[in-house]
C-alpha positions in Angstrom: 12.8 -163.8 5.4 13.1 -160.2 3.4 14.6 -157.0 5.1 11.9 -154.6 6.7 11.2 -152.2 9.1 7.9 -153.9 10.3 7.9 -155.9 13.2 7.1 -159.5 11.8 6.4 -162.6 14.4 6.0 -165.9 12.6 3.0 -167.8 14.4 3.6 -171.8 13.7 2.0 -174.9 15.1 2.6 -178.2 14.0 0.4 -181.5 13.4 2.6 -184.8 13.1 1.3 -187.8 11.8 3.3 -190.9 13.4 2.5 -194.7 12.4 2.9 -196.8 15.1 5.1 -199.9 15.1 2.5 -202.7 15.9 2.5 -205.7 14.2 -0.7 -205.6 13.0 -3.5 -203.0 12.0 -5.4 -200.7 14.5 -9.2 -202.5 14.1 -8.2 -205.6 12.4 -5.2 -208.4 12.3 -4.0 -207.3 8.8 -0.3 -207.3 8.7 1.2 -203.5 9.5 4.1 -203.5 7.1 5.7 -201.4 4.3 6.7 -202.2 0.6 4.6 -205.4 0.0 2.4 -205.5 -3.2 -0.8 -203.3 -3.2 -3.7 -204.6 -1.3 -2.3 -207.7 -0.3 -2.7 -207.0 3.5 -6.5 -206.1 3.4 -9.7 -207.9 4.9 -13.3 -206.8 5.1 -12.5 -204.3 8.1 -10.0 -202.2 6.7 -11.6 -202.3 3.2 -15.0 -201.3 4.9 -17.1 -204.0 3.8 -21.0 -204.1 5.3 -21.2 -205.9 8.2 -17.7 -205.8 9.2 -16.7 -205.1 12.9 -13.7 -203.7 14.3 -11.6 -204.7 17.1 -9.3 -202.4 18.9 -5.4 -203.4 19.2 -4.4 -202.9 22.5 -0.8 -202.3 21.8 -1.7 -199.2 19.7 -3.2 -197.5 22.6 -0.1 -198.5 25.0 2.4 -196.8 22.3 0.3 -194.1 22.0 0.2 -193.8 26.1 4.0 -194.3 26.1 4.3 -191.0 23.8 1.6 -189.1 25.6 3.4 -190.0 28.9 6.9 -188.8 27.7 5.7 -185.7 26.5 4.0 -184.9 30.0 0.4 -185.1 28.9 -2.7 -185.8 31.1 -3.5 -189.4 29.7 -7.3 -189.5 29.9 -8.8 -192.2 32.1 -11.8 -192.6 29.4 -11.9 -192.0 26.0 -13.8 -193.1 23.0 -13.8 -193.5 19.3 -15.4 -191.3 16.9 -16.5 -191.5 13.4 -14.9 -188.4 11.1 -17.0 -188.3 8.1 -15.4 -187.4 4.6 -15.3 -188.9 1.2 -12.0 -189.7 -0.6 -11.0 -192.6 -2.9 -8.5 -194.3 -0.3 -11.1 -194.1 2.5 -13.6 -196.8 1.3 -15.9 -196.4 4.5 -16.1 -192.9 3.8 -15.5 -192.3 7.4 -12.4 -192.3 9.6 -12.3 -194.0 13.0 -10.6 -191.1 14.9 -11.3 -189.2 18.5 -12.7 -186.0 18.6 -13.5 -184.5 22.1 -11.7 -186.9 24.2 -8.4 -187.6 22.9 -6.1 -190.1 24.3 -3.7 -187.3 25.9 -3.6 -183.6 26.2 -1.8 -180.6 27.8 1.8 -181.6 27.4 5.1 -180.2 26.4 8.4 -180.7 24.5 11.6 -179.0 25.4 13.8 -178.7 22.3 17.4 -177.9 22.0 18.5 -175.0 19.8 21.8 -174.2 18.0 22.9 -171.6 20.8 22.5 -174.0 23.6 19.3 -172.9 24.9 16.0 -174.7 24.8 12.7 -174.0 23.9 9.4 -175.3 25.2 6.6 -176.2 22.7 3.3 -177.0 24.2 1.5 -179.9 22.9 -2.5 -179.4 22.6 -3.4 -183.2 22.2 -2.4 -186.6 21.0 -5.0 -189.0 19.7 -5.0 -192.2 18.0 -6.7 -192.7 14.7 -6.6 -195.2 11.6 -4.8 -194.1 8.7 -6.2 -194.1 5.2 -4.9 -195.7 2.2 -3.0 -194.6 -0.4 -3.8 -193.1 -4.1 -1.2 -194.3 -6.6 -0.6 -191.9 -9.6 1.5 -194.2 -11.9 -0.3 -194.3 -15.0 -1.5 -191.2 -16.9 -5.0 -192.8 -17.5 -6.2 -193.6 -14.0 -5.4 -193.6 -10.5 -4.8 -196.8 -8.5 -5.7 -197.3 -4.6 -3.6 -199.2 -2.6 -5.2 -200.3 0.8 -2.7 -201.8 2.6 -1.9 -198.6 4.5 -5.9 -198.4 5.4 -6.5 -199.0 9.1 -2.8 -198.5 10.2 -2.6 -197.1 13.8 -1.8 -193.5 13.2 -1.1 -191.0 16.4 -1.8 -187.4 15.5 0.2 -185.0 17.8 -0.8 -181.4 17.7 1.1 -178.5 19.0 0.3 -175.1 20.1 1.4 -172.3 17.9 4.4 -171.6 20.1 7.0 -171.8 17.2 8.2 -168.6 16.0 11.1 -169.7 13.6 12.4 -171.9 10.9 15.0 -173.4 13.5 12.2 -173.7 16.3 10.0 -175.7 14.0 12.6 -178.1 12.6 13.8 -178.5 16.2 10.3 -179.3 17.4 10.1 -181.7 14.4 13.4 -183.4 14.9 12.9 -183.8 18.7 9.6 -185.5 18.1 11.1 -187.8 15.4 13.8 -188.7 17.9 11.4 -189.4 20.7 8.9 -192.0 19.0 12.2 -193.9 17.8 13.8 -193.8 21.0 10.4 -195.1 22.9 10.1 -197.6 20.1 6.4 -196.3 19.3 7.4 -195.9 15.5 10.4 -196.4 12.9 9.2 -193.0 11.8 10.9 -193.5 8.3 9.7 -190.6 6.4 10.4 -192.2 2.9 7.8 -195.0 4.1 5.4 -192.2 5.3 5.7 -193.5 8.7 5.9 -189.6 9.7 4.2 -186.6 8.4 4.2 -183.0 9.1 1.2 -180.5 8.6 2.6 -177.0 9.5 -0.1 -174.3 10.4 1.8 -170.9 9.5 0.7 -167.4 10.0 2.2 -163.9 10.8 1.7 -161.4 13.4 2.6 -157.9 11.9 3.1 -154.9 13.8 3.4 -151.4 11.8 3.4 -148.8 14.7 0.8 -149.4 17.4 -1.3 -151.6 14.8 -0.9 -155.4 14.8 -2.2 -157.7 11.9 -2.5 -161.0 11.6 -2.5 -162.9 8.2 -4.7 -165.9 7.2 -3.5 -169.4 8.7 -2.2 -171.7 6.0 -2.0 -175.5 6.7 0.4 -177.1 4.3 -0.3 -180.8 4.1 1.4 -184.0 4.0 5.1 -183.1 4.3 7.3 -186.0 4.5 10.9 -184.6 5.0 12.6 -182.3 7.2 13.9 -180.4 4.0 10.4 -180.2 2.8 9.3 -178.7 6.3 12.1 -176.1 6.4 11.6 -174.8 2.9 7.5 -174.9 3.1 7.8 -172.8 6.5 10.3 -170.4 5.3 8.6 -170.1 1.8 5.1 -169.0 3.4 6.8 -166.6 5.8 8.0 -164.7 2.9 4.8 -165.4 0.7 2.4 -164.3 3.4 4.4 -161.0 4.1 4.5 -160.3 0.4 0.7 -160.9 0.1 0.1 -158.7 3.1 2.0 -155.8 1.8 -0.2 -155.8 -1.2 -3.3 -155.5 0.6 -2.8 -154.9 4.5 -6.4 -154.7 5.3 -7.8 -157.5 3.1 -5.1 -160.3 3.7 -6.2 -160.9 7.1 -7.4 -163.9 9.1 -10.6 -162.1 10.0 -11.6 -162.1 6.3 -10.0 -164.8 4.6 -9.9 -167.6 7.8 -7.9 -170.6 7.1 -6.9 -172.5 3.8 -5.0 -175.7 3.0 -2.2 -175.4 0.7 0.1 -178.1 -0.7 4.1 -177.9 -1.3 5.2 -178.2 -4.7 8.8 -179.6 -4.5 9.9 -179.1 -7.8 9.1 -175.2 -7.7 9.8 -175.3 -3.7 6.8 -173.1 -3.3 3.2 -173.6 -1.7 0.1 -173.9 -3.8 -3.6 -173.3 -3.0 -5.6 -176.5 -2.5 -8.8 -175.7 -0.7 -10.3 -173.6 1.9 -9.8 -175.4 5.4 -12.7 -177.6 6.8 -13.8 -177.0 10.4 -15.0 -179.6 12.9 -18.6 -179.5 11.9 -17.8 -180.2 8.3 -16.8 -183.9 9.6 -20.3 -184.5 11.1 -18.0 -186.4 14.1 -20.2 -188.9 16.3 -19.2 -191.9 18.6 -18.4 -195.0 16.5 -21.3 -197.5 17.7 -19.3 -200.2 17.0 -16.4 -199.5 19.2 -16.6 -199.8 23.1 -15.0 -196.8 25.0 -11.5 -197.2 26.4 -11.1 -197.1 30.2 -7.4 -196.6 31.2 -6.8 -197.0 34.9 -3.8 -196.3 37.1 -2.2 -199.5 36.8 -2.2 -199.7 33.4 -0.8 -196.2 32.8 2.1 -197.0 35.5 3.0 -200.0 33.5 3.3 -198.0 30.4 5.1 -195.3 32.2 7.8 -197.9 33.8 8.9 -198.6 30.3 9.9 -194.9 29.5 13.3 -194.5 31.1 15.6 -191.6 30.6 14.5 -189.3 27.6 16.6 -187.6 25.1 16.5 -184.2 26.2 17.5 -185.4 29.9 20.3 -187.7 28.5 21.6 -184.6 26.3 21.5 -182.1 29.3 23.2 -185.1 31.5 25.9 -185.3 28.7 26.7 -181.6 28.4 26.7 -181.2 32.1 28.4 -184.2 33.6 30.5 -185.1 30.7 31.2 -181.6 29.5 30.3 -182.7 25.9 29.4 -180.2 23.3 25.8 -179.3 22.2 26.8 -181.3 18.7 28.5 -184.5 20.5 25.4 -184.8 23.0 23.3 -184.8 20.2 25.0 -187.6 18.1 24.9 -189.7 21.3 21.4 -189.3 21.6 19.8 -190.4 18.3 19.1 -193.6 19.7 19.1 -194.9 23.4 21.4 -197.8 22.7 24.3 -195.6 21.5 24.5 -193.4 24.7 23.9 -196.8 26.7 27.3 -198.0 25.2 29.1 -194.9 26.5 27.3 -195.0 29.8 28.2 -198.5 30.4 31.7 -197.7 29.4 31.8 -194.8 32.1 30.3 -197.2 34.6 33.4 -199.1 34.4 35.7 -196.4 35.3 36.5 -195.2 31.7 37.2 -191.8 30.9 34.3 -190.4 29.2 36.3 -188.1 26.8 38.0 -190.7 25.2 35.0 -192.9 25.0 33.1 -190.3 23.2 36.2 -189.9 20.6 36.1 -193.5 19.7 32.4 -193.7 19.4 32.3 -190.6 17.4 35.6 -191.3 15.5 35.7 -194.9 14.3 32.3 -195.6 15.6 30.4 -193.0 13.6 32.5 -193.7 10.7 31.8 -197.4 10.5 28.3 -197.0 11.1 28.3 -194.5 8.2 29.8 -197.1 6.0 27.4 -199.6 7.3 24.3 -197.5 7.2 23.5 -198.5 10.9 23.4 -196.5 14.3 26.8 -196.5 16.1 25.2 -199.1 18.7 24.8 -201.5 16.0 28.4 -201.6 14.7 28.8 -204.5 17.5 31.2 -202.8 20.2 29.9 -203.4 23.6 30.2 -200.9 26.4 32.2 -203.4 28.5 34.6 -203.6 25.6 34.8 -199.6 24.9 35.5 -199.3 28.8 38.5 -201.6 28.8 39.8 -200.3 25.7 39.8 -196.6 26.9 41.4 -197.6 30.1 44.4 -199.4 28.1 44.8 -196.2 26.4 44.6 -194.0 29.3 47.5 -196.6 30.7 49.5 -195.8 27.8 49.0 -199.7 26.8 47.9 -198.9 23.4 48.1 -195.3 21.6 45.4 -193.8 19.5 46.2 -195.5 16.1 45.9 -198.8 17.8 43.0 -198.2 19.9 41.2 -197.5 16.5 42.7 -200.4 14.8 41.3 -202.6 17.9 38.0 -200.8 18.1 37.4 -201.9 14.1 38.3 -205.5 15.2 36.2 -205.6 18.2 33.0 -205.0 15.8 33.4 -208.6 14.6 34.6 -210.4 17.8 33.7 -211.0 21.5 37.2 -211.0 22.3 38.5 -208.2 24.9 40.5 -205.4 23.7 43.5 -207.0 25.4 43.1 -210.2 23.8 42.7 -208.5 20.2 45.7 -206.4 21.2 48.0 -209.4 22.1 46.9 -211.2 19.1 47.6 -208.3 16.7 50.9 -207.4 18.3 49.0 -204.0 19.1 50.3 -203.3 22.7 52.5 -200.3 23.2 56.2 -201.0 22.7 58.0 -198.9 25.3 61.5 -200.8 24.4 63.6 -197.6 23.3 66.2 -200.3 21.1 63.2 -201.8 19.5 61.9 -198.3 18.3 65.4 -197.0 17.4 65.7 -200.2 15.1 62.6 -199.3 13.3 63.3 -195.6 13.2 66.8 -196.6 11.5 65.3 -199.1 9.2 62.8 -196.3 8.0 65.6 -193.5 7.6 67.6 -196.1 5.4 64.6 -196.9 3.1 63.8 -193.2 2.7 66.7 -191.0 1.8 64.3 -188.3 0.0 62.4 -187.9 2.9 65.5 -187.7 5.2 67.1 -185.0 2.9 63.8 -183.1 3.0 63.6 -183.3 6.7 67.1 -182.2 7.3 67.4 -179.6 4.5 64.9 -177.1 6.2 62.6 -175.2 4.1 58.7 -175.9 3.3 59.2 -179.8 2.7 60.9 -180.1 6.3 57.6 -180.4 8.2 55.9 -182.7 5.6 58.8 -185.3 5.3 59.1 -185.5 9.2 55.6 -186.4 9.4 56.0 -188.8 6.5 59.1 -190.4 8.4 57.0 -190.8 11.7 54.3 -192.3 9.8 56.5 -194.7 8.1 57.8 -195.7 11.6 54.2 -196.1 13.1 53.2 -198.3 10.3 56.4 -200.6 10.5 55.4 -200.9 14.3 52.0 -201.7 13.4 50.9 -198.8 15.5 52.7 -200.3 18.6 55.3 -197.6 18.9 54.5 -194.5 21.0 54.3 -191.4 18.6 56.0 -189.0 21.2 59.2 -191.5 21.4 59.4 -192.2 17.8 59.5 -188.3 17.1 62.1 -188.0 19.8 64.2 -190.9 18.4 63.9 -189.2 14.9 64.7 -185.9 15.8 68.2 -187.3 17.4 68.8 -189.6 14.6 68.4 -186.9 12.2 70.2 -184.0 14.2 67.4 -181.8 14.4 
């Protein structure tokens, strides 16, 4: 944001559209899948042929309830389906089946962690279920194609209150929601596949002296990455303030209302699209082909029982009980399975800190190489716990523990079995270590000269010799004992 003496408060609300991870679409039995040839998962219902009747997907309602309950929303006892009428090429019925005045969930909240270790609460206005539209394909210059594979896919729209006042808060809320729906198994939330899309509503409250001004609200449509969301909100804050400076009285919400804008990724700026539609423009009315949905207590309770510990609760537990840094706790709450491995290891009596070091060290490195979550590399909580306890007992050193961890990703054997098979159990026999040291000294005359000669090369040469002994021992020697014997042999 540009420097100014004015008191500027960005006011941001966020609409998040989440495609739900159901096997079939919301109102028909076509497959809910991505990447198949255009228009291969369509039927009379999802392409809007006359006389075709929709049938509700129960699992989509349950996943929506699950998200609503996790957001501490009031889940409705009774809701219905409404027709939202508008024309667009990828909407063959000329209306979208949605929920208007009786959303499935409302009045919730999401607490988000911030970089300074504090948290911020964003209220959730509503979360309603609707069908997604198809997709326009602009691949050819002469025409636009329409792919209806996505038409009728279940879409949960989560609408926040305008409770965010910085780019960091907006990104924190978006990331927390992304993590939550993945954590719950409600959505894969792959933004490259369009499974999660953001639409921020941005305006400014500007105080100059005792007078407060409010700029028009801009809703930026269909952002499909955190990077686009971050840049859009930052740009829009600066754009609106610059526009207000040119015409403080005219550039106001009272005179200009709301507008829809798009984000131009190449120019990294928003562009005007159209004036914002209001509810009456869509001529909502109850869908006559679908029965209302009644959600009784037993149904809600059965869905609530699937939720378990949520990401922020686990993040707080890790920072408080295990004394992890916010960054470490964040890395271990990307998915529930990774944290489950740590918790299982700690339950066996293993030290949490050593377990975290292995998971975020070798575990994270292997996950990055393989393009998967840490939990998916293949080490169980039981294996991790035993390995940590062996390290605590001095039976393996850090180098050997890392090597054993790598091997455990490809075997069901215990860490002790791996250590014994690979010769990685710590060697405490001073005579054996002394033999290794003597072999390295004999094979490395230049390093010995540098280590005993003092000067700038001494430290590096000593480290090299230590490393050579560790390599010769296959990581079985204790580094401290190696260094002690090296110093004795070299007269240091």
